[in-house]
Structures are given as C-alpha cells and as structure tokens.
FIDRENLUM-974446 format. One record per atom (N, C-alpha, C, O, CB): residue in one letter; x, y, z. Coordinates in steps of 0.2 Angstrom, whole numbers, padded with zeros to 4 digits, always signed. Glycine has a CB too. Layout:
# residues N
AXYZ...
This chain:
# residues 137
F-0030+0081+0057F-0027+0077+0052F-0021+0080+0048F-0016+0077+0047F-0032+0074+0047D-0023+0086+0046D-0018+0090+0042D-0011+0090+0046D-0006+0090+0043D-0021+0097+0040K-0012+0092+0052K-0005+0092+0056K-0002+0086+0055K+0004+0086+0054K-0006+0093+0063G-0005+0080+0056G-0001+0073+0055G+0003+0073+0048G+0009+0071+0048G-0008+0067+0056E-0001+0075+0044E+0002+0075+0037E+0008+0079+0036E+0013+0078+0033E-0003+0077+0031K+0008+0086+0040K+0013+0090+0040K+0019+0087+0044K+0025+0088+0042K+0011+0097+0043F+0018+0084+0049F+0023+0081+0053F+0026+0076+0049F+0032+0074+0050F+0022+0079+0059M+0022+0072+0045M+0025+0066+0041M+0030+0069+0036M+0036+0067+0035M+0020+0063+0036E+0028+0075+0033E+0032+0078+0028E+0039+0080+0031E+0045+0079+0028E+0028+0085+0026Q+0038+0083+0038Q+0045+0086+0041Q+0049+0080+0044Q+0054+0080+0048Q+0043+0092+0047K+0046+0074+0043K+0049+0067+0045K+0049+0066+0053K+0053+0062+0056K+0056+0067+0043D+0044+0070+0056D+0043+0069+0063D+0038+0064+0065D+0032+0066+0066D+0040+0076+0066L+0040+0058+0064L+0035+0053+0064L+0032+0052+0071L+0026+0051+0071L+0037+0046+0062P+0036+0052+0077P+0032+0052+0083P+0026+0057+0084P+0021+0056+0087P+0036+0052+0088K+0027+0063+0081K+0022+0069+0082K+0016+0066+0077K+0010+0066+0079K+0025+0076+0080A+0018+0065+0071A+0013+0062+0066A+0008+0056+0069A+0002+0056+0069A+0016+0059+0059M+0012+0051+0072M+0008+0045+0075M+0003+0047+0080M-0003+0045+0081M+0013+0041+0078A+0006+0052+0084A+0002+0054+0090A-0005+0057+0087A-0010+0056+0090A+0005+0060+0094I-0004+0062+0081I-0009+0066+0078I-0014+0060+0076I-0020+0061+0077I-0007+0070+0073F-0012+0055+0072F-0016+0050+0069F-0020+0046+0074F-0025+0043+0073F-0012+0046+0064E-0017+0045+0080E-0020+0041+0085E-0025+0044+0089E-0030+0041+0091E-0015+0039+0090Q-0024+0051+0089Q-0029+0056+0092Q-0036+0056+0087Q-0041+0055+0089Q-0026+0063+0092V-0034+0056+0081V-0040+0056+0076V-0044+0050+0076V-0050+0050+0077V-0037+0056+0068L-0040+0044+0077L-0044+0038+0078L-0048+0037+0084L-0052+0033+0084L-0039+0033+0077K-0046+0041+0089K-0049+0041+0096K-0056+0044+0095K-0062+0043+0098K-0045+0044+0101V-0055+0050+0091V-0063+0054+0089V-0066+0051+0084V-0072+0051+0084V-0062+0061+0087D-0063+0048+0079D-0066+0045+0073D-0063+0038+0071D-0058+0038+0067D-0065+0050+0067P-0065+0033+0075P-0062+0026+0074P-0064+0023+0067P-0061+0018+0065P-0065+0023+0079E-0068+0026+0063E-0070+0024+0057E-0066+0028+0051E-0068+0027+0045E-0076+0024+0056N-0061+0031+0053N-0057+0035+0048N-0052+0031+0044N-0046+0030+0047N-0053+0041+0052S-0053+0028+0038S-0049+0024+0035S-0042+0027+0033S-0037+0023+0033S-0052+0022+0029D-0041+0034+0032D-0035+0037+0030D-0031+0037+0036D-0025+0037+0036D-0036+0044+0026A-0034+0038+0042A-0030+0039+0048A-0026+0032+0049A-0020+0032+0051A-0035+0041+0054Y-0030+0027+0048Y-0026+0020+0049Y-0021+0019+0044Y-0015+0017+0046Y-0030+0013+0048C-0022+0021+0038C-0017+0021+0033C-0011+0025+0034C-0005+0022+0034C-0020+0024+0027Y-0011+0031+0036Y-0006+0035+0038Y-0002+0033+0044Y+0004+0033+0044Y-0008+0042+0039L-0006+0030+0050L-0003+0028+0055L+0002+0022+0054L+0007+0022+0056L-0008+0027+0060A-0001+0018+0049A+0003+0011+0047A+0008+0014+0043A+0014+0011+0044A-0002+0006+0043L+0008+0019+0039L+0014+0021+0035L+0020+0024+0040L+0026+0024+0039L+0011+0026+0030C+0017+0028+0044C+0022+0031+0050C+0025+0025+0054C+0031+0025+0055C+0018+0035+0055K+0022+0021+0056K+0025+0015+0060K+0030+0011+0055K+0035+0009+0057K+0019+0010+0063R+0028+0010+0049R+0033+0007+0044R+0039+0011+0043R+0045+0009+0044R+0029+0006+0038Q+0038+0017+0042Q+0044+0022+0041Q+0048+0021+0047Q+0054+0020+0047Q+0043+0029+0039E+0045+0022+0052E+0049+0022+0059E+0053+0016+0061E+0059+0016+0063E+0044+0023+0066G+0050+0010+0059G+0054+0004+0058G+0054+0001+0066G+0058-0004+0067G+0062+0005+0055K+0050+0003+0070K+0051+0000+0077K+0044-0005+0079K+0044-0009+0083K+0051+0007+0083S+0039-0004+0075S+0033-0008+0076S+0033-0015+0073S+0035-0015+0067S+0026-0004+0074P+0031-0020+0076P+0031-0027+0072P+0026-0026+0066P+0022-0022+0065P+0027-0034+0077I+0028-0030+0061I+0025-0030+0055I+0018-0032+0055I+0014-0028+0052I+0028-0035+0050E+0016-0036+0060E+0009-0038+0061E+0004-0033+0063E-0002-0033+0061E+0008-0044+0066E+0007-0028+0067E+0003-0022+0069E+0003-0018+0063E-0002-0015+0062E+0006-0018+0076I+0007-0017+0059I+0007-0012+0053I+0002-0016+0047I-0002-0012+0044I+0014-0011+0049E+0002-0022+0047E-0003-0025+0042E-0010-0025+0045E-0014-0025+0041E+0000-0033+0041E-0011-0025+0052E-0018-0025+0055E-0020-0017+0054E-0026-0016+0052E-0018-0027+0063L-0016-0013+0054L-0018-0006+0053L-0021-0005+0046L-0027-0003+0045L-0012+0000+0054Y-0017-0007+0040Y-0019-0007+0034Y-0025-0011+0032Y-0029-0009+0028Y-0013-0008+0030L-0026-0017+0035L-0032-0021+0035L-0038-0018+0037L-0043-0018+0034L-0031-0028+0038R-0037-0014+0043R-0043-0011+0046R-0045-0005+0041R-0051-0004+0040R-0040-0007+0053A-0040-0002+0038A-0042+0004+0033A-0046+0001+0027A-0051+0004+0026A-0035+0007+0030V-0044-0005+0024V-0047-0008+0019V-0054-0011+0021V-0059-0010+0017V-0043-0014+0016E-0054-0013+0028E-0060-0015+0030E-0066-0009+0029E-0071-0010+0026E-0060-0017+0037L-0064-0003+0032L-0068+0002+0032L-0069+0006+0025L-0074+0009+0024L-0065+0007+0036E-0064+0004+0021E-0065+0008+0014E-0062+0004+0009E-0056+0005+0007E-0061+0014+0014P-0065-0002+0007P-0063-0006+0003P-0060-0004-0004P-0055-0007-0007P-0068-0011+0001D-0061+0002-0006D-0058+0005-0012D-0052+0010-0011D-0050+0014-0015D-0064+0008-0016N-0050+0009-0004N-0044+0013-0003N-0037+0010-0006N-0034+0006-0003N-0043+0013+0005T-0036+0013-0012T-0030+0010-0016T-0025+0011-0012T-0021+0007-0013T-0030+0013-0022D-0023+0016-0009D-0017+0017-0004D-0015+0012+0000D-0010+0009-0001D-0017+0022+0000A-0020+0010+0004A-0020+0004+0009A-0019-0003+0005A-0015-0007+0008A-0026+0004+0012N-0023-0004+0000N-0023-0010-0003N-0016-0011-0007N-0013-0016-0007N-0029-0011-0009Y-0013-0005-0009Y-0007-0006-0013Y-0001-0007-0007Y+0003-0012-0008Y-0004+0001-0016A-0002-0004-0002A+0003-0005+0004A+0003-0012+0006A+0008-0015+0008A+0001-0001+0010L-0003-0015+0006L-0004-0022+0009L+0000-0026+0004L+0003-0031+0005L-0012-0024+0011G-0002-0025-0002G+0001-0028-0008G+0009-0028-0008G+0012-0034-0009G-0001-0025-0014V+0013-0022-0006V+0019-0022-0005V+0022-0026+0001V+0027-0029+0000V+0020-0015-0005L+0018-0025+0006L+0020-0029+0012L+0020-0037+0011L+0025-0040+0013L+0014-0027+0018M+0015-0038+0008M+0015-0046+0006M+0020-0048+0002M+0023-0054+0003M+0008-0048+0004L+0021-0044-0003L+0027-0046-0008L+0034-0046-0004L+0038-0050-0005L+0027-0042-0014E+0034-0042+0001E+0041-0042+0004E+0041-0048+0009E+0046-0051+0009E+0042-0035+0009L+0036-0049+0012L+0035-0056+0017L+0035-0062+0012L+0035-0068+0015L+0027-0056+0021G+0035-0062+0005G+0035-0068+0001G+0028-0071+0000G+0028-0076-0002G+0040-0073+0005K+0023-0067+0002K+0017-0070+0001K+0014-0067-0006K+0009-0063-0006K+0012-0068+0007K+0016-0071-0011K+0015-0068-0018K+0007-0068-0019K+0004-0063-0022K+0019-0072-0023D+0004-0074-0018D-0003-0074-0020D-0007-0068-0017D-0010-0064-0020D-0005-0081-0017K-0006-0067-0010K-0009-0062-0006K-0008-0055-0009K-0012-0051-0011K-0007-0062+0002A-0001-0054-0011A+0001-0048-0014A-0003-0047-0020A-0005-0041-0021A+0008-0049-0016I-0003-0052-0024I-0007-0051-0031I-0014-0050-0030I-0017-0046-0034I-0006-0058-0035G-0017-0053-0025G-0024-0051-0023G-0025-0043-0021G-0029-0040-0024G-0026-0056-0016F-0020-0041-0017F-0021-0034-0016F-0020-0029-0021F-0024-0024-0021F-0016-0032-0012F-0015-0031-0026F-0014-0027-0032F-0020-0027-0037F-0022-0022-0040F-0008-0030-0035D-0022-0033-0037D-0029-0034-0041D-0034-0029-0038D-0038-0026-0042D-0031-0041-0041E-0035-0029-0032E-0040-0024-0029E-0039-0017-0030E-0043-0014-0031E-0040-0024-0022V-0032-0015-0031V-0030-0008-0033V-0032-0007-0040V-0034-0001-0042V-0023-0007-0032I-0031-0012-0044I-0032-0011-0051I-0039-0011-0052I-0041-0007-0057I-0028-0017-0055R-0042-0015-0049R-0050-0014-0050R-0053-0008-0048R-0058-0006-0051R-0054-0019-0045W-0050-0004-0044W-0053+0003-0042W-0049+0008-0047W-0052+0013-0048W-0053+0005-0034D-0043+0007-0048D-0039+0012-0052D-0035+0008-0058D-0030+0006-0057D-0035+0016-0048K-0038+0007-0064K-0035+0003-0069K-0028+0006-0072K-0025+0003-0076K-0040+0002-0076E-0027+0012-0069E-0021+0015-0072E-0016+0017-0066E-0013+0022-0066E-0022+0022-0076Y-0015+0013-0061Y-0012+0014-0055Y-0005+0009-0057Y-0005+0003-0056Y-0017+0011-0049V-0001+0013-0060V+0006+0010-0063V+0009+0005-0058V+0011-0001-0059V+0011+0016-0066K+0010+0008-0052K+0014+0003-0048K+0011-0003-0046K+0014-0007-0044K+0015+0007-0042A+0004-0003-0046A+0001-0010-0044A+0002-0014-0050A+0002-0020-0049A-0006-0009-0042W+0002-0011-0056W+0003-0016-0062W+0010-0019-0062W+0011-0025-0062W+0002-0012-0069Y+0015-0014-0060Y+0022-0016-0060Y+0024-0022-0055Y+0027-0026-0056Y+0026-0011-0060N+0021-0020-0048N+0022-0025-0042N+0018-0031-0044N+0020-0037-0041N+0020-0022-0035K+0012-0031-0047K+0009-0038-0049K+0014-0042-0053K+0014-0048-0053K+0002-0038-0052G+0016-0038-0058G+0020-0041-0063G+0027-0045-0059G+0029-0050-0061G+0022-0036-0069V+0030-0041-0054V+0035-0044-0051V+0034-0050-0047V+0037-0054-0046V+0038-0039-0047A+0027-0049-0043A+0025-0056-0040A+0024-0061-0044A+0025-0067-0042A+0019-0054-0036L+0020-0060-0050L+0019-0066-0055L+0026-0068-0057L+0026-0074-0058L+0014-0064-0060Q+0031-0064-0059Q+0037-0066-0061Q+0041-0070-0055Q+0044-0076-0057Q+0041-0059-0064D+0040-0068-0050D+0043-0072-0044D+0040-0080-0043D+0043-0084-0041D+0042-0068-0037K+0033-0080-0045K+0030-0086-0045K+0031-0091-0052K+0028-0096-0052K+0022-0085-0044G+0035-0088-0056G+0036-0091-0063G+0031-0091-0068G+0031-0094-0073G+0038-0098-0062E+0026-0086-0066E+0021-0085-0071E+0023-0079-0076E+0021-0074-0076E+0014-0083-0068I+0028-0082-0080I+0031-0076-0085I+0026-0072-0090I+0027-0066-0090I+0036-0079-0089D+0022-0076-0093D+0018-0074-0098D+0013-0069-0094D+0012-0063-0097D+0014-0080-0102Q+0010-0070-0088Q+0006-0066-0086Q+0010-0059-0082Q+0008-0054-0082Q+0002-0069-0081A+0016-0061-0081A+0020-0054-0079A+0022-0050-0085A+0022-0044-0084A+0027-0057-0075I+0023-0053-0090I+0024-0049-0096I+0019-0044-0097I+0019-0039-0099I+0026-0053-0101R+0013-0048-0097R+0006-0043-0098R+0006-0038-0093R+0004-0032-0096R+0000-0047-0098C+0008-0038-0087C+0008-0033-0083C+0013-0028-0084C+0012-0022-0084C+0009-0036-0077Y+0019-0030-0086Y+0025-0025-0088Y+0022-0021-0094Y+0023-0015-0094Y+0033-0029-0090K+0019-0025-0100K+0017-0021-0105K+0011-0016-0104K+0011-0011-0107K+0015-0025-0110K+0007-0018-0099K+0002-0012-0097K+0006-0007-0093K+0003-0002-0093K-0003-0015-0092V+0011-0008-0090V+0015-0003-0086V+0018+0002-0092V+0018+0008-0091V+0020-0006-0082L+0021-0001-0097L+0024+0003-0103L+0018+0006-0107L+0019+0012-0108L+0028-0002-0109S+0012+0004-0108S+0007+0007-0111S+0004+0013-0107S+0002+0018-0110S+0001+0002-0111L+0005+0013-0100L+0003+0018-0096L+0008+0023-0095L+0006+0029-0094L+0001+0016-0090N+0014+0021-0094N+0020+0026-0093N+0026+0023-0098N+0029+0019-0096N+0022+0026-0086P+0026+0025-0104P+0031+0023-0109P+0038+0024-0106P+0042+0020-0108P+0031+0027-0116K+0039+0029-0102K+0047+0030-0100K+0048+0026-0094K+0053+0027-0091K+0048+0038-0098D+0044+0021-0092D+0046+0017-0087D+0051+0013-0088D+0050+0008-0092D+0041+0014-0084S+0057+0014-0085S+0063+0009-0087S+0063+0002-0083S+0067-0002-0085S+0070+0013-0085K+0059+0002-0078K+0059-0005-0075K+0055-0010-0079K+0057-0016-0079K+0056-0004-0068A+0050-0007-0082A+0046-0013-0086A+0050-0015-0091A+0047-0019-0095A+0039-0011-0088
C-alpha cells in the first residue's frame, strides 16, 4: 500500500493503480485502496466517471465514516451537476468531521447553485469561523 502512495507522489499513476489493484485482490475490503484507486483513475483522466464513482461508493460502503471518499463523491456529484447528492455527501463528511473546511465550503457552493442563499451563507460563515483567512468564503 505504501508503495502505491509513493508512486502517486511521484505522479506515476499506472504503477500506483497496479499496486492498489493488487492490494484489493488480497484485501477486497480495503476501503482506502478503493479510494486511492479512484483518485488515481480520476487524475489519470482515462476512466469513465461511472467507474470512479463506483470505486468511491465501494469505499463508503465498506467504511461509511471514510471522509475522503465521501468528500470525493461530493465533489464528483457537484461537478456532474447533482447538487442534492453532493450536499448529502458533504453532510456525511461533516457528520464525521465537523471541522472539514472544504466540505463546508463545497456544501455552500452546492446550496448557492441551488439558489438556497441563506443556507449557503451559513456554510460560508462556518468556513470563516474554522479558517478566518479563507478568501473564497
């Protein structure tokens, strides 16, 4: 697993993906391996978005409190225009980590995109309370 992370740091995504796929053959219940494999495939840009979504969903299925996988799914849903689903995943992240600034911020973005400005403002205020130097909020 550590080798996969090192290959990711070196931007050698094919080798990293091969390592994470090997990990999953040995340990098909490894939530982090699904998450890292999805991240590699996303960065590589060659895999269908549905495949990446399935990998993240499997990670969340195995480990519901996997904030990285829930956050990645939220971002993915936001990019696909599925704002309600995105908000659900960001809420799940916040449920497990109330100080996850990026989840609060992106939840605000999704709410703003939906026209729910008051709720979006509450999210942005939370971002500023957690990170007063955040210029986006």
